[in-house]
C-alpha positions in Angstrom: 75.3 71.9 93.4 78.1 70.8 95.6 80.0 74.0 95.4 76.8 76.2 95.9 76.2 74.3 99.1 79.9 74.9 100.5 79.4 78.4 99.5 76.2 78.7 101.7 77.8 76.9 104.5 80.8 79.3 104.5 78.6 82.3 104.0 76.4 81.3 107.0 79.6 80.9 109.1 80.9 84.4 108.2 77.1 85.6 109.1 77.1 83.9 112.5 80.5 85.6 113.2 79.0 89.0 112.2 75.7 88.5 114.0 77.6 87.4 117.2 80.1 90.6 117.1 77.0 92.8 116.3 75.3 91.4 119.5 78.3 92.1 121.6 78.7 95.6 119.9 75.1 96.6 121.1 74.9 94.7 124.5 78.7 95.5 125.6 79.6 98.7 123.8 82.5 99.6 126.2 84.3 95.9 125.9 87.7 96.1 124.5 87.7 94.9 120.9 90.3 92.0 121.8 88.2 90.7 124.7 85.1 90.9 122.6 86.7 88.7 119.7 88.2 86.4 122.4 84.6 85.8 123.9 83.1 85.4 120.5 85.7 83.0 119.5 85.2 80.8 122.3 81.4 80.7 121.5 81.8 79.9 117.9 85.1 78.0 118.3 87.0 80.2 116.3 90.9 80.1 116.1 92.4 82.7 118.4 95.2 83.1 115.9 92.9 83.8 113.1 91.3 86.9 115.3 94.9 88.2 116.2 95.9 88.1 112.5 92.7 90.0 111.4 93.3 92.5 113.8 96.8 92.9 112.6 95.7 92.9 109.1 93.2 95.4 109.8 95.4 97.6 111.9 92.7 97.8 114.6 93.8 98.3 118.3 92.4 95.2 120.5 91.9 98.0 123.4 89.5 100.0 121.2 86.1 99.5 122.4 83.8 97.5 120.3 81.1 100.3 120.2 83.2 102.5 118.3 83.3 100.3 115.3 81.3 101.3 112.2 79.2 98.7 110.7 81.7 98.4 107.8 84.4 98.0 109.9 82.5 95.3 111.7 82.0 93.5 108.7 85.6 93.7 107.4 86.7 92.1 110.5 84.0 89.3 110.5 85.0 88.6 107.0 88.8 88.7 107.6 88.5 86.4 110.8 86.8 84.1 109.0 89.1 83.9 106.1 92.1 83.6 108.4 90.3 81.0 110.1 89.4 78.9 107.0 93.0 79.2 106.1 94.4 77.9 109.3 92.2 74.7 108.9 93.6 71.8 107.2 92.4 71.1 103.6 90.1 68.1 103.4 91.7 65.1 101.6 90.1 64.1 98.1 87.7 60.9 98.6 89.3 59.2 95.8 92.6 58.7 97.6 92.8 55.6 99.3 
């Protein structure tokens, strides 16, 4: 049960990131991708290094307007940012070690 709850929390974080990026895509389609990621990152408290790593990994130009991304590219970007963000966070210590 604990694992399914954790999975739901992680997926809701990823979905929140995708929703925020989608909203920016529709409201500010001419905004550069790097700037949009920085704004969404500040809004959701995402590590800027994770966003930069995702852009490099997907080989996306940060000066490209966010409105030019397809839905699948936006989904890949959100998942990649989320993955790099989770990897950058320190792992929680086990409760049994005291």
